[in-house]
C-alpha positions, -999 to +999 in steps of 0.1 A: -089+274-150-120+284-171-114+252-191-122+230-160-147+252-142-184+244-144-214+254-123-242+235-107-271+246-085-288+228-055-325+236-055-352+229-029-389+231-042-417+237-018-446+213-025-472+239-014-461+274-026-437+260-053-411+284-042-376+274-054-347+280-030-313+275-047-276+277-039-252+280-068-217+264-067-186+264-089-170+229-095-138+216-112-149+180-110-181+159-105-180+131-080-201+102-092-215+071-076-200+037-086-221+014-064-254+001-080-246+019-112-237+001-145-225+032-165-214+068-164-248+079-177-265+060-148-242+077-124-249+111-139-287+105-136-282+095-100-263+128-094-291+149-108-319+128-093-345+143-070-347+135-033-379+137-013-378+157+020-407+145+041-417+131+076-389+138+100-368+153+072-393+181+062-380+214+048-388+248+066-402+271+039-396+307+047-426+318+025-451+293+041-434+299+074-436+263+084-422+228+077-434+213+046-427+184+021-403+194-005-380+181-033-342+186-033-324+182-066-291+192-083-291+208-117-259+213-137-262+249-150-229+249-171-206+221-181-169+230-185-150+226-217-129+199-201-150+178-179-134+158-150-155+130-135-143+114-102-155+079-094-163+070-058-143+038-057-139+038-019-164+034+009-166+026+046-183-005+059-198+008+092-206-028+103-170-040+102-155-005+105-133-014+076-124+005+044-133-011+011-124-005-026-151-010-051-139-027-082-175-029-096-178-027-133-187+008-144-188+014-182-177+047-196-179+057-233-154+071-256-179+097-267-202+112-240-234+133-246-244+154-217-278+162-233-304+156-206-281+165-177-280+202-183-305+227-166-309+247-198-304+237-235-275+252-251-254+251-284-257+214-294-219+215-302-213+219-264-231+187-256-206+163-272-175+152-253-146+128-262-126+108-237-090+121-233-076+105-201-083+078-175-067+080-141-064+045-127-059+032-091-041-001-087-044-018-052-068-018-023-085+005+002-053+009+023-028+016-004-019+013-040-005+030-071-018+054-096-010+055-133-030+070-163-040+063-199-037+095-219-045+101-256-019+122-275-039+151-289-010+168-305+004+135-321+038+143-307+043+109-292+058+078-309+026+058-311+035+030-337+009+002-328-008-013-359-046-008-360-060-041-371-085-042-400-109-061-380-112-062-342-125-092-321-154-089-297-140-117-274-113-110-247-086-136-240-092-152-205-065-162-181-070-179-149-050-162-120-044-175-086-051-149-060-044-150-022-069-124-010-060-128+026-024-119+021-033-091-002-056-075+024-030-081+051-003-063+031-028-034+023-034-029+060+002-034+070+022-016+043+052-011+066+052-047+079+086-064+076+085-083+042+105-112+057+078-119+083+060-153+080+025-143+071+012-177+079+018-171+116-006-142+116-039-159+106-050-191+090-074-170+069-044-154+051-036-188+035-069-191+016-063-190-022-089-184-048-088-185-086-101-156-106-103-149-143-084-120-158-092-108-193-069-093-220-088-068-242-058-056-264-073-071-296-109-061-288-129-032-302-145-009-278-179-024-266-198+009-266-208+029-298-184+056-311-183+076-343-148+090-343-124+062-354-093+083-346-100+077-310-085+042-316-051+058-320-026+076-298-032+061-264-003+059-239+001+045-204+019+070-181+033+050-151+058+070-132+089+074-155+077+048-179+056+059-209+043+030-231+019+029-260-011+008-256-040-004-278-073+014-272-091-019-264-073-019-231-094+010-219-123-013-212-102-032-186-106-001-164-144-006-163-135-027-133-110-056-129-093-077-103-070-052-087-073-019-107-100+002-122-108+038-134-107+063-106-111+096-127-121+102-162-113+134-183-136+144-213-131+173-236-157+190-258-155+180-294-155+216-306-123+224-289-104+198-310-093+223-338-078+245-312-057+218-296-048+203-329-029+233-342+009+229-340+024+243-308+045+274-316+076+280-293+091+315-293+127+315-306+139+331-273+127+300-255+144+273-276+179+276-263+168+276-226+146+246-233+173+227-250+198+235-221+172+223-196+165+191-216+201+183-217+205+189-179+175+167-172+189+139-193+222+140-174+202+139-141+182+110-155+213+090-165+228+098-130+197+086-113+196+053-134+233+047-125+227+053-088+195+033-088+213+003-102+237+003-071+233-001-034+255+006-004+261-021+021+274-013+056+299-036+073+306-031+111+331-050+133+318-069+163+340-047+184+314-020+181+289-042+200+283-055+235+272-091+242+257-096+277+250-128+296+215-131+281+230-129+245+215-095+240+236-074+214+238-035+217+259-008+202+287+003+226+285+038+215+249+050+206+258+082+187+263+083+150+260+045+145+254+051+109+289+065+104+306+036+120+320+008+100+327+005+062+303+013+034+307-007+002+290+005-030+281-023-054+258-030-083+225-048-075+233-075-100+266-083-084+270-116-065+276-124-029+311-135-038+318-101-054+304-083-024+328-101-001+357-093-024+348-056-020+344-059+017+379-075+020+394-047-001+377-019+020+384-032+055+418-020+068+422-046+095+415-078+075+401-106+098+410-140+088+379-160+075+354-137+091+318-146+099+293-120+085+257-116+098+230-093+089+218-072+118+189-048+124+186-023+152+153-025+169+132+001+186+144-010+221+180-003+210+190-040+209+201-056+177+185-085+159+207-110+141+188-118+109+208-143+089+243-155+082+258-143+048+276-176+041+242-195+042+235-178+009+252-194-023+281-173-033+269-169-069+235-155-059+229-119-072+224-093-043+190-084-056+178-121-055+193-125-021+172-095-010+202-076+003+189-041+007+204-006+003+221+005+036+216-030+052+240-035+080+263-066+084+284-075+114+317-093+109+335-111+137+360-139+144+349-175+145+350-174+183+316-158+184+299-181+160+286-204+188+269-174+205+255-159+173+241-192+159+218-194+191+201-161+183+201-158+145+168-158+127+142-135+111+117-144+138+141-142+167+133-106+177+149-091+208+122-081+232+117-068+268+093-087+290+079-070+321+072-095+349+051-085+379+063-104+409+057-096+446+046-061+439+077-052+418+082-050+379+112-070+367+125-064+331+138-095+314+155-091+280+153-121+257+143-132+222+111-142+205+125-175+196+132-186+232+110-215+244+086-211+272+107-237+292+139-216+288+120-184+297+108-200+330+144-209+338+154-172+331+126-161+355+139-185+381+174-170+378+160-135+383+135-143+411+146-176+427+111-188+422+111-226+413+101-234+378+076-261+389+057-236+411+054-208+385+020-197+374+022-172+345-006-150+333-004-124+305-018-090+315-040-077+288-057-050+310-060-043+347-089-067+349-081-092+321-055-120+327-049-148+303-032-180+318-004-190+297-016-226+296-046-214+275-023-204+247-002-236+244-027-252+220-015-288+228+022-280+225+047-286+252+068-259+269+099-272+251+082-267+217+063-234+221+082-201+216+075-166+230+067-156+194+041-185+193+026-170+225+023-135+209+049-120+231+061-086+218+080-055+232+071-049+268+045-077+271+035-077+307+032-109+328+020-117+363+041-143+381+023-162+409+022-196+427+004-223+408-031-229+421-028-267+424+004-262+446-015-236+468-044-260+473-021-289+483-005-267+509-038-258+524-049-294+526-017-303+544-024-276+570 
């Protein structure tokens, strides 16, 4: 830990008696500002800059025994041999109460001199650092992925890229179409169903912009550096993938469209001879290491094999109930995941091959069965997503977006007419609570049902004539929204409950239409 530990001190200097009050702290990394800074040196200067304590923010000096103007500052007393710099890429916008990621350009050098940032002068050899790693965040403020560029100090990797005799100073530009609205929506809703039609959420999500992305692979580093060996040995560590990269790519992480440097690791130059010595492994460790490596290789191959396959669950329609409102539910709620037949198959297999395996696995083979994908919802009803025969038989499972452990119901053709009425990725089963004459009625239906059909369903439950129905959505105890305000020019035959933003347990108030009530009063 001594390699990573440094020490800084926070000082407050009284403007009258010049007394210095200080608090010393040990650190393992320094957090630096990105906003309004152009480079790491500017960020370090801001870190050690002085702050005036005056007016309402005066400091109470114990020697003067009163509040006085003062100066507060941070001084780095000792830099560690391995210096870790964290970059503040995330901030909170207090006006919109929204998190933001800063992809602002912040330049970092291959060679860093910390002269001028230390409290006391030390051995000049301890002032010079070299970049050894860049931790990168790809994504936005609500989610993303980390990977790292790391330089191979011990030269144990297989870095074979050719170093050009002459680098260019101009990056290759590429115009990229970006849908910022959808990107932000997916960041804020990482668990949202991928099949959902995003265009129904907000027109803003459809706005598309064009941005320029630069390729720096053939470029020299834009900041001065003396050690030419820093051009070699760079690798990109991205989960299980490790690939060699040209060092020119480092400058892309100054700040780009969707990824940028999040953490920098520098090492004192004088430590290089220590790390450059060959690593000696005791003989007693060699055999256990080789055994462990062999075991891990076997596990890796097993993982690759398993990752290339999926399991698909087929369940007979006999396991489900179909009520008068076409709502589907499991007959037995316990251990539903163990019901039916599981088929294991390669992701690259086709729909036709999946059906062949299904026919081989099912004991009671139905003649020309219909197969539908179903999903169990939170309200315990099942949604019918799509019909398998609607997908071309030669389509690979991966392309058809057939997921691992997805559930498919098979049935005889007699149920086709019922299922075709409710199939659809947007036709989600919901429960609507209707307040009528002081009672709450639960109506189970689908999001794809039209308002006209839903009114007929309410008539069947309440005997309240359709033409007299006045429906208001209950937002709060004091806020009611008339359903007519949400039609937006559409007729009741066209608009669906999904269009009207109905969801699970949406509450409605059912009453007599005002125009009918007024007409009755006039007649009296």
